[in-house]
Each structure stands twice: as C-alpha cells, then as structure tokens.
C-alpha positions as CSV (number, residue, x, y, z in Angstrom):
1,M,0.1,-0.1,0.1
2,A,1.7,3.5,-0.7
3,V,1.9,6.1,1.6
4,N,-0.3,8.3,0.8
5,D,-3.0,5.8,0.9
6,R,-1.7,4.5,4.7
7,E,-2.2,8.5,6.0
8,F,-5.2,9.0,4.8
9,H,-6.5,5.9,6.1
10,L,-5.4,6.6,9.6
11,K,-7.0,9.7,9.4
12,E,-10.3,7.4,9.7
13,L,-9.4,6.4,12.8
14,D,-10.6,8.1,15.9
15,P,-9.3,7.1,19.3
16,V,-11.9,8.9,21.1
17,L,-14.6,6.9,19.6
18,M,-12.6,3.5,19.2
19,K,-10.6,1.0,21.2
20,D,-7.0,0.5,21.2
21,W,-8.1,-3.5,19.7
22,E,-10.1,-2.0,17.3
23,I,-7.7,0.7,15.8
24,A,-5.6,-1.6,15.6
25,E,-7.6,-4.3,13.6
26,K,-8.4,-1.3,11.2
27,A,-4.8,0.0,11.0
28,E,-3.5,-4.0,10.5
29,D,-5.5,-4.0,7.2
30,F,-3.2,-1.8,5.9
31,L,0.7,-2.9,7.9
32,K,3.5,-3.3,5.6
33,P,4.0,-7.3,5.3
34,V,7.6,-7.7,6.9
35,K,9.6,-8.7,4.2
36,V,8.8,-5.3,2.8
37,L,9.6,-3.7,6.4
38,A,12.9,-5.5,6.5
39,M,13.8,-4.3,3.3
40,E,13.3,-0.7,3.8
41,L,15.1,-1.2,6.8
42,G,18.3,-2.7,5.4
43,L,17.6,-6.2,6.3
44,T,18.4,-8.6,3.6
45,E,16.0,-11.8,3.2
46,D,18.7,-14.1,4.7
47,E,19.1,-11.9,8.2
48,I,14.9,-12.8,8.8
49,I,13.1,-15.7,9.4
50,P,9.1,-14.3,8.7
51,H,6.9,-15.7,11.6
52,G,3.8,-14.9,9.1
53,K,3.3,-12.1,7.1
54,Y,4.2,-9.3,9.6
55,I,6.7,-10.7,11.9
56,A,9.6,-11.7,11.9
57,K,12.9,-12.3,13.9
58,V,16.3,-10.9,12.7
59,D,19.1,-12.7,13.2
60,F,21.3,-9.9,15.2
61,A,24.8,-11.4,15.2
62,G,24.5,-12.1,11.2
63,V,23.6,-8.7,11.0
64,L,26.3,-7.2,13.8
65,A,29.0,-8.8,11.6
66,R,27.5,-7.5,7.9
67,L,27.4,-3.6,10.0
68,K,30.4,-4.3,12.3
69,D,32.0,-1.2,11.1
70,R,29.2,1.1,10.5
71,P,28.1,3.9,13.1
72,N,25.7,3.4,15.4
73,G,22.8,6.4,15.1
74,K,21.4,8.3,18.3
75,Y,20.6,6.7,21.0
76,I,17.6,7.5,23.0
77,D,15.7,6.3,26.3
78,V,12.1,7.0,27.0
79,T,11.7,6.6,31.1
80,A,9.1,8.4,33.0
81,I,8.1,10.3,36.6
82,T,5.9,7.8,39.2
83,P,3.0,7.0,37.7
84,T,-0.5,6.5,38.8
85,P,-1.3,2.5,38.6
86,L,-3.0,3.3,35.6
87,G,0.8,4.1,34.1
88,E,1.1,7.3,32.0
89,G,1.4,6.1,28.9
90,K,5.2,5.6,28.4
91,S,5.3,2.9,25.8
92,T,2.5,5.1,23.7
93,T,5.0,7.9,24.2
94,T,7.9,5.6,22.6
95,M,5.6,5.0,19.6
96,G,4.6,8.2,19.4
97,L,8.0,9.0,19.3
98,V,9.2,7.0,16.9
99,Q,6.8,8.1,14.4
100,G,7.2,11.7,15.3
101,L,10.8,11.2,14.2
102,G,9.6,9.6,11.3
103,K,7.5,12.9,10.1
104,L,10.6,14.6,10.0
105,G,12.6,12.4,7.7
106,K,14.3,10.2,9.8
107,K,15.3,7.2,9.7
108,V,14.3,5.6,12.9
109,T,13.8,2.3,15.2
110,G,11.8,1.7,18.2
111,A,12.7,-1.5,20.7
112,I,10.4,-2.4,23.3
113,R,9.8,-5.0,25.5
114,Q,7.7,-8.3,25.1
115,P,4.6,-7.9,27.3
116,S,4.1,-10.5,30.4
117,S,0.5,-12.5,29.8
118,G,0.4,-11.4,33.4
119,P,-0.4,-8.1,33.0
120,T,-2.1,-8.5,30.0
121,F,-4.7,-10.6,31.1
122,N,-4.6,-8.4,34.7
123,I,-4.5,-4.8,34.6
124,K,-2.3,-2.8,33.2
125,G,-2.5,-4.0,29.3
126,S,-0.4,-5.0,26.5
127,A,1.7,-2.6,26.6
128,A,1.9,-2.0,23.4
129,G,0.9,1.5,23.6
130,G,-2.5,3.1,23.0
131,G,-4.9,5.9,20.4
132,L,-2.6,6.5,16.9
133,S,0.4,5.1,18.6
134,Q,0.8,1.4,18.7
135,C,2.9,-1.4,18.0
136,L,1.7,-4.0,15.3
137,P,0.2,-6.9,14.7
138,L,-1.9,-5.8,18.1
139,S,-3.5,-9.5,19.0
140,P,0.2,-11.9,18.2
141,F,2.3,-8.8,20.0
142,S,0.1,-9.2,23.2
143,L,-0.4,-13.1,23.5
144,G,2.7,-14.9,23.0
145,L,4.4,-13.3,20.1
146,T,6.8,-15.7,18.8
147,G,7.1,-17.6,21.8
148,D,10.2,-15.6,24.1
149,I,8.5,-16.1,27.3
150,D,7.6,-19.8,27.1
151,A,11.4,-20.6,26.6
152,V,12.3,-18.3,29.2
153,T,9.7,-20.3,31.5
154,N,10.7,-23.5,30.1
155,S,14.3,-23.3,30.2
156,H,13.8,-21.3,33.8
157,N,11.9,-24.1,35.4
158,L,13.6,-27.3,33.7
159,A,16.7,-26.2,36.1
160,M,13.9,-26.5,38.8
161,V,13.2,-30.1,37.5
162,A,16.6,-30.5,37.4
163,L,17.5,-29.2,41.1
164,Q,14.0,-31.0,42.7
165,A,15.2,-34.7,40.7
166,R,18.6,-34.5,42.3
167,L,17.3,-33.8,45.7
168,Q,15.1,-36.7,45.6
169,H,17.4,-39.3,44.1
170,E,20.1,-38.0,46.5
171,A,17.8,-38.5,50.0
172,N,16.7,-41.6,48.6
173,N,20.1,-43.4,47.5
174,T,23.3,-44.4,48.3
175,D,26.5,-42.7,47.1
176,E,27.0,-46.1,45.5
177,F,23.6,-45.8,43.3
178,L,24.2,-42.8,42.4
179,S,28.1,-43.1,41.6
180,S,26.7,-45.7,39.1
181,R,24.5,-43.7,37.3
182,H,27.5,-41.1,37.4
183,L,26.5,-38.7,40.2
184,T,28.5,-37.4,42.7
185,R,26.5,-36.1,45.7
186,L,26.5,-32.5,46.1
187,D,24.8,-32.4,48.9
188,I,21.9,-29.6,49.1
189,D,20.6,-28.0,51.6
190,P,16.9,-27.7,50.8
191,S,16.5,-24.7,53.4
192,R,18.5,-22.6,50.6
193,V,17.2,-23.0,48.1
194,E,17.1,-19.6,46.0
195,M,15.4,-20.5,43.2
196,K,11.2,-20.8,42.7
197,W,9.1,-21.7,39.8
198,A,7.7,-19.5,37.0
199,M,4.9,-19.0,35.6
200,D,3.6,-16.0,33.4
201,F,0.4,-15.2,35.1
202,C,-0.1,-13.3,38.3
203,A,-0.9,-15.9,40.1
204,Q,-1.5,-15.0,44.0
205,S,-1.9,-18.2,45.9
206,L,1.3,-19.8,44.1
207,R,3.7,-17.3,46.2
208,E,4.3,-20.2,48.9
209,I,4.0,-23.3,48.4
210,I,4.5,-27.1,49.6
211,M,5.6,-29.7,46.9
212,G,6.3,-33.0,47.1
213,I,3.4,-33.7,49.2
214,G,3.2,-37.7,48.5
215,G,4.8,-41.1,48.7
216,K,9.4,-41.6,48.6
217,T,8.7,-41.8,44.5
218,D,6.6,-38.1,44.6
219,G,9.5,-36.1,44.9
220,Y,11.4,-34.3,48.2
221,R,9.0,-32.3,50.3
222,M,10.3,-28.7,50.8
223,P,8.5,-25.2,50.4
224,S,8.8,-23.4,47.5
225,G,6.8,-20.9,45.4
226,F,6.7,-19.2,42.0
227,G,7.1,-15.5,40.4
228,I,6.7,-14.5,37.5
229,S,8.6,-15.5,34.3
230,V,9.4,-12.1,33.2
231,S,11.8,-12.0,37.3
232,S,13.4,-15.0,36.3
233,E,17.2,-14.6,36.1
234,V,16.9,-16.5,32.8
235,M,15.0,-13.7,31.5
236,A,17.7,-11.0,32.5
237,I,20.1,-13.3,30.9
238,L,18.0,-12.8,27.3
239,S,18.1,-9.1,28.7
240,V,22.1,-8.2,28.8
241,F,23.7,-11.1,26.8
242,T,25.8,-10.0,23.9
243,S,26.8,-13.1,21.8
244,L,25.6,-16.6,21.8
245,S,28.7,-18.0,23.8
246,D,28.1,-15.2,26.0
247,L,24.6,-16.4,26.3
248,R,26.0,-20.1,27.2
249,E,28.7,-19.4,29.4
250,R,25.7,-17.4,31.7
251,M,23.5,-20.1,31.1
252,G,25.6,-22.0,33.7
253,K,26.2,-19.5,36.3
254,I,22.5,-19.6,37.6
255,I,23.0,-20.3,41.6
256,V,19.8,-22.8,42.1
257,A,20.7,-22.9,45.6
258,Y,23.8,-24.1,48.2
259,R,25.2,-27.5,49.5
260,K,25.7,-27.4,53.3
261,N,28.9,-26.1,53.5
262,D,27.9,-22.9,52.0
263,E,28.9,-23.5,48.2
264,P,26.8,-22.5,45.5
265,V,25.0,-25.4,43.4
266,T,24.9,-24.1,39.4
267,T,22.6,-25.3,37.0
268,A,26.2,-26.7,35.3
269,D,26.7,-28.4,38.5
270,L,23.1,-30.3,37.4
271,E,24.6,-30.7,33.9
272,V,21.6,-29.0,33.1
273,D,23.0,-25.7,31.7
274,G,23.1,-27.1,28.1
275,A,19.6,-28.0,28.4
276,I,18.1,-24.8,29.5
277,T,19.8,-23.2,27.1
278,A,18.6,-25.5,24.2
279,L,15.1,-24.5,25.4
280,L,16.4,-20.5,25.4
281,L,17.7,-20.9,21.7
282,R,14.6,-19.7,19.9
283,A,14.4,-16.7,21.8
284,V,17.4,-14.7,21.0
285,N,16.6,-13.0,18.3
286,P,14.8,-10.0,18.4
287,N,11.5,-10.1,16.7
288,L,11.0,-7.4,13.9
289,L,7.1,-5.5,14.5
290,Q,6.0,-1.7,13.8
291,T,4.0,1.2,14.4
292,I,0.7,1.7,13.1
293,E,2.4,4.6,10.3
294,G,4.9,1.5,10.2
295,Q,8.2,2.4,11.4
296,P,10.2,-0.6,12.3
297,V,10.0,-1.6,16.4
298,F,12.4,-4.4,17.6
299,V,10.5,-6.5,20.1
300,H,12.9,-8.3,22.5
301,A,12.8,-8.7,26.7
302,G,10.6,-8.5,29.2
303,P,8.6,-5.8,31.4
304,F,8.9,-5.2,35.5
305,A,11.4,-2.6,36.6
306,N,10.6,-3.0,39.3
307,I,11.3,-6.9,39.8
308,A,13.5,-7.1,37.6
309,I,15.8,-5.5,34.9
310,G,13.0,-4.1,32.5
311,Q,14.9,-3.2,30.2
312,S,14.3,-4.1,26.3
313,S,18.0,-6.2,25.4
314,I,21.0,-5.2,24.8
315,V,20.9,-7.1,21.4
316,A,18.2,-5.5,20.0
317,D,19.8,-2.5,21.1
318,R,23.0,-2.8,19.4
319,L,20.9,-4.1,15.9
320,A,19.0,-1.2,16.0
321,L,22.0,2.0,16.3
322,K,23.7,-0.7,13.3
323,L,20.6,-0.1,11.1
324,A,18.7,4.0,11.8
325,D,19.8,6.9,12.7
326,Y,17.8,7.2,15.7
327,H,16.5,4.5,17.8
328,V,14.0,5.0,20.7
329,T,14.2,2.6,23.2
330,E,12.2,2.2,26.7
331,S,13.1,1.4,30.4
332,G,10.3,0.1,32.7
333,F,8.4,2.3,35.2
334,G,9.9,5.1,36.4
335,A,13.8,7.0,36.1
336,D,14.3,5.8,39.9
337,I,14.3,2.2,38.5
338,G,14.0,2.2,34.8
339,F,16.4,4.4,33.9
340,E,18.6,3.9,37.1
341,K,19.0,0.3,35.7
342,F,19.3,1.3,31.9
343,W,21.8,4.1,33.3
344,N,24.4,1.5,35.8
345,I,23.1,-2.1,34.4
346,K,22.4,-2.2,30.5
347,C,24.5,0.3,29.7
348,R,27.5,-0.5,31.3
349,L,27.2,-4.3,30.0
350,S,26.5,-2.9,26.7
351,G,29.0,-0.1,26.5
352,L,26.8,1.8,24.7
353,K,26.5,6.1,25.5
354,P,22.6,7.5,25.0
355,D,22.8,10.6,23.4
356,C,19.0,11.9,25.9
357,A,16.7,10.6,27.5
358,V,13.0,11.1,27.7
359,I,11.0,11.8,30.8
360,V,7.1,11.4,30.2
361,V,4.8,13.4,32.3
362,T,1.0,13.0,32.7
363,A,-0.6,16.3,34.7
364,R,-2.6,13.4,36.4
365,A,0.1,11.6,37.6
366,L,1.2,14.4,39.1
367,K,-2.2,15.6,40.9
368,M,-2.0,12.3,42.9
369,H,1.8,13.2,43.6
370,G,0.5,16.6,44.6
371,G,-2.2,15.6,47.3
372,G,-4.7,13.9,44.7
373,P,-7.6,11.1,45.7
374,K,-6.3,7.7,45.5
375,V,-5.8,6.2,42.0
376,T,-7.6,2.6,41.9
377,P,-7.5,0.5,38.9
378,G,-10.8,-0.3,37.8
379,A,-12.3,2.5,39.8
380,P,-13.6,5.6,38.4
381,L,-11.1,8.5,38.4
382,D,-12.0,10.4,41.3
383,P,-13.3,14.7,39.5
384,A,-10.2,16.1,40.6
385,Y,-7.8,13.9,37.9
386,T,-10.4,15.4,35.0
387,T,-10.9,19.2,36.2
388,P,-8.4,21.8,36.7
389,N,-6.6,21.7,39.6
390,T,-3.2,24.1,39.1
391,K,-2.3,23.7,42.7
392,L,-2.2,19.7,42.9
393,V,-0.1,20.3,39.8
394,E,2.1,22.5,41.0
395,K,2.8,20.7,44.4
396,G,3.5,17.3,42.4
397,C,6.0,18.6,40.1
398,Q,8.8,17.8,43.0
399,N,7.8,14.4,41.8
400,M,9.0,15.5,38.4
401,L,12.1,17.2,39.3
402,A,13.3,14.1,41.3
403,H,12.7,12.7,37.9
404,I,14.9,15.6,36.1
405,Q,18.4,15.4,38.5
406,T,18.2,11.7,38.2
407,V,18.9,11.8,34.4
408,K,21.3,14.6,35.0
409,T,23.7,13.4,37.6
410,A,24.1,10.4,34.8
411,G,25.5,13.6,32.2
412,I,22.4,12.7,30.0
413,N,20.4,15.8,28.2
414,P,17.0,15.1,29.4
415,V,13.8,16.2,27.6
416,V,10.5,16.1,29.0
417,C,7.9,15.1,27.4
418,I,4.0,16.2,28.4
419,N,2.3,13.3,27.3
420,H,-1.2,15.3,27.1
421,F,-4.4,14.1,28.0
422,A,-7.8,16.0,26.8
423,A,-8.6,17.4,30.2
424,D,-5.2,18.8,30.8
425,T,-5.7,22.6,30.7
426,H,-2.8,25.4,29.0
427,E,-3.1,26.5,33.2
428,E,-1.7,23.0,34.1
429,I,0.6,22.7,31.3
430,D,2.6,26.0,31.4
431,I,3.2,25.1,34.9
432,I,4.2,21.4,34.0
433,R,6.6,23.3,31.2
434,R,7.9,26.4,33.6
435,T,9.2,24.6,36.3
436,A,11.1,22.0,33.9
437,E,12.3,24.8,31.8
438,Q,13.9,26.0,35.5
439,A,15.3,22.8,36.0
440,E,17.8,23.1,32.6
441,A,15.6,20.7,30.9
442,R,13.8,20.6,27.5
443,V,10.3,20.5,27.4
444,A,7.6,19.9,24.0
445,V,4.2,18.5,25.0
446,S,3.0,15.6,22.3
447,H,-0.4,14.5,21.3
448,H,0.5,11.1,19.2
449,W,-1.7,9.5,21.6
450,A,-5.1,11.3,19.5
451,K,-2.6,12.5,16.5
452,G,0.1,9.8,15.9
453,G,3.3,11.2,14.3
454,D,1.9,14.3,13.3
455,G,1.5,15.0,17.1
456,A,4.4,14.0,17.8
457,T,6.5,16.8,15.7
458,E,7.4,19.1,18.7
459,L,8.5,15.7,20.4
460,A,10.5,14.9,18.4
461,E,12.5,18.2,16.9
462,A,13.3,18.8,21.3
463,V,14.9,15.0,20.8
464,T,17.1,15.5,18.0
465,D,18.1,19.0,19.2
466,A,18.8,16.8,22.7
467,C,20.6,14.3,20.6
468,N,23.3,17.4,18.5
469,E,24.4,18.4,21.9
470,P,27.2,16.8,23.7
471,N,26.2,15.5,27.2
472,N,28.3,14.1,29.6
473,F,27.6,10.5,30.5
474,H,28.9,8.7,33.3
475,F,27.8,5.8,35.8
476,L,26.5,6.4,39.3
477,Y,29.5,4.7,41.2
478,P,32.3,2.7,40.0
479,E,32.8,-1.1,39.4
480,N,34.7,-1.5,42.5
481,M,32.8,0.4,44.7
482,P,31.9,-2.2,47.8
483,L,27.7,-3.4,47.3
484,K,26.5,-2.3,50.9
485,K,28.0,1.3,49.7
486,R,26.6,0.7,45.7
487,I,22.6,0.3,47.7
488,E,23.6,3.5,49.8
489,T,24.1,5.6,46.9
490,I,21.3,4.1,44.7
491,A,18.7,4.6,47.7
492,R,20.3,8.0,48.3
493,K,21.0,10.1,45.3
494,V,18.0,8.2,43.6
495,Y,15.2,7.9,45.9
496,G,16.5,10.1,48.7
497,A,16.5,8.3,51.0
498,N,18.1,8.8,54.6
499,G,20.1,5.7,55.0
500,V,19.6,1.7,54.3
501,S,18.1,-0.9,57.2
502,Y,18.8,-4.4,56.3
503,T,17.6,-7.4,57.9
504,P,19.0,-10.5,60.0
505,I,18.9,-12.9,56.2
506,A,19.9,-9.2,54.1
507,M,23.0,-8.9,56.3
508,E,24.0,-12.3,55.9
509,K,23.8,-12.6,52.1
510,L,25.7,-8.8,52.2
511,A,28.2,-10.4,54.6
512,R,28.7,-13.5,51.8
513,I,28.9,-11.5,48.5
514,E,31.0,-9.3,49.5
515,S,33.1,-12.2,51.0
516,M,33.2,-13.2,47.2
517,G,35.6,-11.0,45.3
518,D,34.3,-11.6,41.8
519,T,30.4,-10.1,42.7
520,Q,31.8,-6.6,43.6
521,F,32.2,-6.1,40.0
522,M,28.4,-7.3,39.5
523,P,26.1,-4.3,39.1
524,T,22.9,-3.8,41.2
525,C,19.5,-4.6,40.2
526,M,17.5,-3.2,42.9
527,V,14.0,-4.4,43.7
528,K,11.1,-1.8,44.5
529,T,7.9,-0.5,44.3
530,H,7.8,1.4,40.9
531,L,4.3,3.7,42.5
532,S,7.1,5.7,44.6
533,L,10.3,7.4,44.3
534,S,10.2,5.8,48.4
535,H,9.9,1.7,49.1
536,D,6.6,2.5,50.4
537,P,3.8,3.0,47.6
538,A,1.4,5.0,50.2
539,L,4.3,7.7,50.1
540,K,3.6,10.4,46.8
541,G,5.7,13.4,45.3
542,R,9.3,13.7,46.6
543,P,9.5,11.7,50.0
544,S,12.6,12.4,52.0
545,G,13.2,11.7,55.2
546,F,12.8,7.9,54.9
547,T,14.9,4.2,55.2
548,L,14.5,2.1,52.6
549,P,14.5,-1.4,54.3
550,I,16.4,-4.0,52.3
551,R,14.6,-7.8,53.7
552,D,16.9,-9.4,50.9
553,I,19.7,-10.0,48.3
554,L,19.4,-12.1,45.6
555,T,22.7,-13.1,43.9
556,Y,21.8,-13.7,39.6
557,M,25.4,-14.7,39.2
558,G,24.6,-15.7,35.3
559,A,22.9,-12.3,34.8
560,G,26.2,-11.4,36.7
561,L,24.0,-8.7,38.7
562,V,23.1,-8.2,42.5
563,V,19.5,-8.2,43.3
564,P,18.3,-6.1,46.5
565,V,14.3,-6.3,47.5
566,A,13.3,-3.2,49.6
567,G,10.0,-3.3,51.3
568,D,7.0,-5.6,50.5
569,I,7.3,-5.8,47.5
570,K,6.5,-9.3,45.4
571,L,8.3,-11.2,42.6
572,M,5.1,-12.8,41.6
573,P,2.2,-10.2,41.4
574,G,-1.6,-10.8,42.1
575,T,-4.9,-10.3,40.6
576,S,-7.1,-8.4,41.1
577,S,-11.3,-8.5,41.0
578,D,-11.7,-6.9,37.8
579,P,-9.6,-8.1,35.2
580,N,-8.6,-7.7,31.9
581,F,-9.2,-11.7,31.1
582,K,-13.3,-10.8,31.4
583,R,-12.8,-8.8,28.9
584,I,-10.7,-10.6,25.9
585,D,-12.8,-12.7,23.7
586,V,-12.4,-14.0,19.9
587,D,-15.2,-13.1,17.3
588,T,-16.0,-16.5,15.6
589,Q,-17.1,-14.8,12.0
590,T,-14.2,-13.6,11.7
591,G,-11.3,-15.5,14.5
592,K,-9.6,-11.9,15.5
593,V,-9.2,-10.9,19.1
594,K,-11.1,-8.3,20.6
595,G,-11.0,-6.9,24.6
596,L,-7.3,-6.1,24.0
597,F,-5.4,-3.1,25.6
C-alpha cells in the first residue's frame, strides 16, 4: 500500500470513539508485510526469519557482523515520572516519538519489551501503546508473540526440575547408587534453595507452596513457590547477553541452591545448563514488528523494572543502532528504577552511550503526587483528575524534578514530554513547562495518542536538538564500589532516602556476597515498588527522611547482577478483582481477538 493511502486510512481512525483494539484491527489492514519492512530497514532476506506475514525474527549476529564498521545512530531512552497505577503512556510515547521522528524524515527504529501475560490479562494491558501510537499487530504482540517468554519459562523450570530430581535421588539412594548413575552427591541444603518456579500469570496463591507431598517417589518435600516469568534470572540473561557464547556461559552460572558447606549449586553442577540453553535458543533473536505508521520496532526481553531489569535487550539496541539514524528504546516505570537500571546496568554491560533521555509526564500523575485522591485501577477516576486543579499540579511537580535530577546526574540531556490528555488545561501545562525549564530540561507537549506522528513532531524536534548537543554521560558508581555502599548510593542519590536498613538475612547475604571477590564487579539491580520514589507505595511526591529497608539480597551470577529486595514487594504479582481477561474474547465470525488494550 502506498504511503499516501496509508495516511488516508489513518485519518479515518478516531481514538476518542474507538477502543485501542478496534484501532489496531482497522490499522492491521494496511500494515507493511514484514519482508517489505525489513528491506526498507536495510536487512537482507537471509537475515530475517518470518513468523507469518507481519512478524519476523532477525538474525542479530549476522547483521552485526555485516555492519560492524557502520557508526551507531543516536541512542534515546524513554522513561517517566513515578506513575499512577494506570500508567502514564510510556509505551505510547515511545511509539509516538518513533512516528514523530519518522514525520521529520529520520530513519528511525524503536525497541520495546515483550508484554507479560500477567498484566495483559490483569490490569495494565499489553503495553503496545494506545490510540494512534501503537505497536502492531496487536493480538500476536500481546498473546505470546513468537514464544520468547514461553522459552524463558520452560528454561527456568527445567533447572528446577533438575534440582528437585537431584534432591530426591540423593535423599533416597546411597553413594554407590549415585556413582552408578554417574552422579556425585552435592549435599544440597533444602533450606537454601534460591530459585522458585516460574509462570507468566499473576497468581498470588502460588507465591508460597509446599511441594513433594506424597510418597518416596513423588519428589522431595519442601517449601517452594512461583515468581512471574519475567522476574526470572533467565529473562535477565536474555536482556543482557551479547553473543551466543556469552549466553551459553551465563546459563551455566545460575545459582539454583547452596550446599550444606555454603558452596553454590549451579545449573552446570546439575548438568542442565546445556539443555536450558537449548530451550532458550528460539528466543535469542529480536522480533521485528512495526508502529501503526509503518516504522520498524524491535520487541525483545521483558517488562517489570520494579522486580526485574525491565529493559529491551542489549542485542536489540545494538542491532537497531547499526540500522537507523535514531533509535528509541524504552525502560520500565520511572527514572528511579527503569532509567537507573538502563544507566548503571544496561549501558555498563553494552558499552553503549545514550544521547538523550525522555521523561514522560502527565498532569494526572502530578495531581496524584500533589495530594490528589487515591487512583485505583478499575474504579472511576476522581473528578480531581478530570477537572482543572493547578495547585495539585504545581505541588506534584516535585516528583518530576526528582526524575529530571536523576537523568542529569547521569550526565544525559533530559527532555520532558508532557503526554497530553484531553482534560489538561493550558494553565496546568504551563506550570509543568515552566517548572521543567527552570530545572534546565527541554520540554515538549505531545499529542501522539490522538494524532500519531503528526502530534509528536514537537517532541521529535526537542529530542533531535538534545541528541545533537554533547553530554557528559557517566555511571553512578564505580565497578569496585562495595555492595553495601552501592545500595546506599542508589538509595540516597536516586530515591532520596536518608539511609538503608537490613534484615538479618539480608545482612548475612551481604556479608557472603562481599566475601566473594568476583561479585564486587556485578551491577546492582534493585527491586522496589514503582509507585513511589521510596519503598512504600503510599508515599507520593518527593518523599524524604525515610530509611530504605532491604529485606533480602539475591545473587544472579548468570546475569551478572546482585539483586537487593526493598520493602514488601513480591516477585509474583496478584490478579485484581476486575481483571482484563473478563473483556478479552474471540469474534467467531472473523477469528480475530477483541478486547485487548
């Protein structure tokens, strides 16, 4: 379909009158075939593996080898202020910015994370964007795509199968029997099993379980539980690996449990590392999709920056930066967690230097941070959020200022994107603009939800200006900083805490980790709520004077991360009383899925 024809049809789509899935269904009638999309991007036919007409995997290793001498394009990260539980349109803004840069005639790509089935069927939706700024095709994007998360889940769970089998056989058999099966007794401590099982749904009843109930042949009886698949270390490895050999090495270092003598039991010790790598193999190549206006979008790795790394993969960004002049990648939730991990983990491991960071801001979220009523998913918004209230906006700007300061601390040029909602007034927008400009940030008002790329040209222009200015990018902490000081540096300089406290188990693990010389060079991947700068989701605005409580510290040796867990956050979210799965169905006449958003 010609460009003019596509634009003509886009003008027929009305986000005010149509639901996101209805827009997506209409827009899918004029998507570019993925072979055309790939050709326009500069990929050869041998470098794509089609999955149907509109989706393909891309052989990242082949492309990077072919284009190794080509300079990288400009690198842009999209983050946000602390959101309401409804989200502030970060994925929508990412798609809008890609479309806006396309309107300026730039060769541009995007990279977003694959949605987990947890939020897709629960509260937040599929994270494909919204209105006239979406990633398409929507249904496959939202419902498993090419199976990457399934591969992560199966790979993770096979490691647990190997552990459980070993525990059972060591408990029930003699050393002679084990030796006859070419096994050495590992003396695993069942009270120190680090891994749990994985499932890609929000299933709070599986957080803590007892397994092995039955007879001698029914497994080893012990406490266990489930985390959501995207919180798995295997997903973290998918986010940060840089080559197939790097992936294979990392998959053998995953610590599954500890021996009674305190030595770790790894997937290599269980002789399952090759098999779990084989299961993950189909997930290593990034997926190629497109915006509603036909720009290429890479989808790879998973969400949840509050409990995981929450970044699109390093290989997806490296690939895109060789193919485009501008590449827009997305980090999960606010700058305190998503951007902080992009800055100090992803960029450290990738060696890539960002040119600009976009901070998505909404008047709605600022009203909440200014003292507005509680925002509850599934419940009608209080009128405070849909009627003018400049006092709440002005007070809530303190949260925005904290996130601007975080980006500036990294030495990156910040651009505040005011994601415009229909109820926003000129007075409220002026307050946000003036406050951000006083903090020396560029500001743009974007109407991408309602107008697509045409509504995002002001944002695109601000971003190109920021990218063309030099920056002083640097990490928050040096690699050799002790773990305890690293945690406290993040807590004080990013969250605004006065200090950090530790539970006895966290202190025990901290001492053990700091005694292991090689872990001092592992970046720190914090786990905390995304609903506050602090550990407490009830503390809005820019809280101060609090102590960040660390209740546990996990060691992801395969991913190369130390993972402190702050507050009461869970690695398995719960399903709400009004989940999205109630509204998702299939049209039996067309076979198309309806109700996704």
